[in-house]
C-alpha positions in Angstrom: 6.8 128.8 138.0 6.8 127.5 134.5 9.8 126.0 133.0 9.4 128.3 129.9 9.7 131.4 132.2 12.7 133.6 131.7 15.7 132.3 133.8 16.0 135.4 135.8 12.4 134.9 137.0 13.0 131.3 137.9 16.1 132.2 139.8 14.3 134.8 141.9 11.4 132.4 142.6 14.0 129.7 143.8 15.7 132.3 146.1 12.3 133.4 147.6 11.4 129.8 148.2 14.7 129.1 149.9 14.3 132.2 152.2 10.7 131.5 153.3 10.4 128.8 156.0 8.2 126.0 154.8 8.0 127.2 151.2 8.4 125.0 148.2 9.4 125.7 144.6 7.9 123.8 141.7 8.8 124.2 138.2 5.9 123.2 135.9 6.8 121.8 132.4 5.4 123.4 129.4 4.3 126.6 131.3 5.5 130.2 131.3 4.9 132.6 134.2 1.2 132.7 133.2 0.5 129.1 134.4 -2.8 127.6 133.2 -5.4 126.9 135.9 -5.8 123.3 134.8 -2.0 122.7 135.3 -1.8 124.7 138.6 -5.0 123.4 140.4 -3.7 119.8 141.0 -0.4 121.1 142.2 -2.2 123.3 144.8 -4.6 120.6 145.8 -1.7 118.1 146.5 0.2 120.9 148.5 -2.9 121.6 150.6 -3.7 117.9 151.3 -0.3 117.4 152.4 -0.3 120.5 154.6 -3.6 119.3 156.3 -2.1 115.9 156.7 1.0 117.3 158.4 -1.1 119.5 160.7 -3.4 116.7 161.8 -0.2 114.6 162.7 1.0 117.4 165.1 
């Protein structure tokens, strides 16, 4: 979720993340709800690398 998104949207996203087990909420500076790929890609990559690392430790 971009920090420039409307507060009502950010609130809903935080609530969804809190309700979904294992979910994370990230607020990306300078972005609206139409997050640019070059901003989102490294965040997703970090998330998946950590998820793989956690799974391999299990």
